[in-house]
C-alpha positions in Angstrom: -0.7 -8.5 12.9 -1.7 -10.6 11.0 -4.0 -10.7 8.3 -6.6 -12.9 10.9 -5.8 -10.7 13.8 -6.5 -7.7 11.5 -10.1 -9.1 10.4 -11.2 -10.3 13.8 -10.6 -6.9 15.2 -12.6 -5.0 12.8 -15.1 -7.2 12.6 -15.5 -6.5 16.5 -14.7 -2.7 15.9 -17.8 -2.8 13.0 -20.5 -5.3 15.0 -20.0 -7.6 12.1 -19.2 -11.1 11.7 -15.7 -12.3 10.8 -17.5 -13.9 7.3 -18.6 -11.1 6.2 -15.4 -8.4 7.2 -13.6 -11.0 5.7 -15.7 -10.9 2.3 -16.0 -7.1 2.1 -11.9 -6.5 2.8 -11.5 -8.9 0.2 -13.7 -7.0 -1.7 -12.1 -3.5 -1.1 -8.3 -5.0 -2.1 -10.1 -6.2 -5.2 -11.6 -3.2 -6.5 -8.5 -1.5 -5.2 -5.6 -3.5 -7.4 -8.0 -3.4 -10.5 -7.8 0.9 -9.9 -4.1 0.5 -9.6 -4.4 -1.5 -13.0 -6.0 1.1 -14.2 -3.6 3.5 -13.1 -5.5 5.3 -11.1 -4.5 7.0 -7.8 -6.3 6.1 -4.3 -6.9 8.8 -1.7 -7.7 8.1 1.5 -8.7 11.2 3.7 -6.9 11.2 6.8 -4.3 7.3 6.2 -2.7 8.5 3.1 -2.3 8.1 -1.1 -1.8 5.0 -2.7 -0.8 5.9 -6.3 1.3 3.4 -9.6 4.4 5.5 -10.7 6.5 5.0 -13.3 9.8 4.2 -12.9 12.7 5.2 -15.1 14.7 2.8 -17.1 18.3 3.1 -15.5 22.1 2.0 -15.7 23.4 0.0 -13.0 27.1 -1.6 -12.4 27.4 -4.8 -11.4 30.4 -4.2 -8.3 31.8 -7.8 -8.3 32.4 -7.9 -12.9 32.1 -3.9 -13.5 29.7 -4.9 -16.2 26.8 -2.0 -17.0 23.1 -3.6 -16.8 20.3 -1.2 -18.3 17.0 -2.6 -15.6 14.0 -2.0 -17.8 10.9 0.4 -16.8 8.1 -0.7 -14.9 5.1 0.2 -12.7 5.7 0.8 -9.1 2.6 1.2 -6.0 3.9 4.0 -3.8 2.1 5.3 -1.0 2.3 8.5 1.1 1.4 8.6 4.7 -1.3 11.7 5.8 0.9 14.1 8.0 -1.9 13.3 10.4 -0.3 9.5 10.7 3.1 10.7 10.3 2.6 13.2 12.9 0.8 10.4 15.7 4.1 8.0 14.5 6.6 10.3 14.8 5.0 10.9 18.6 4.8 7.6 18.9 1.1 6.9 18.9 0.3 9.9 21.4 -2.1 12.4 20.1 
């Protein structure tokens, strides 16, 4: 499902116009992005948890040359799905 299909389906379910729904979705994503930049965690009930994690620096070895490289630490966005959805997906969508 692409962005346009998602917005259309969401608008149909919520009873809003496609344009209003698209604006609301973009505002939601902007607000989430601002929160992630502050390092906050966002928990969506019965869906999952979005959180910013710090990945530690590490040393890797180039298999071709054998050269060791230092990868600096970085922040990453991660998602943990809720147990409810994990079970639904595991069972192929059947409840």
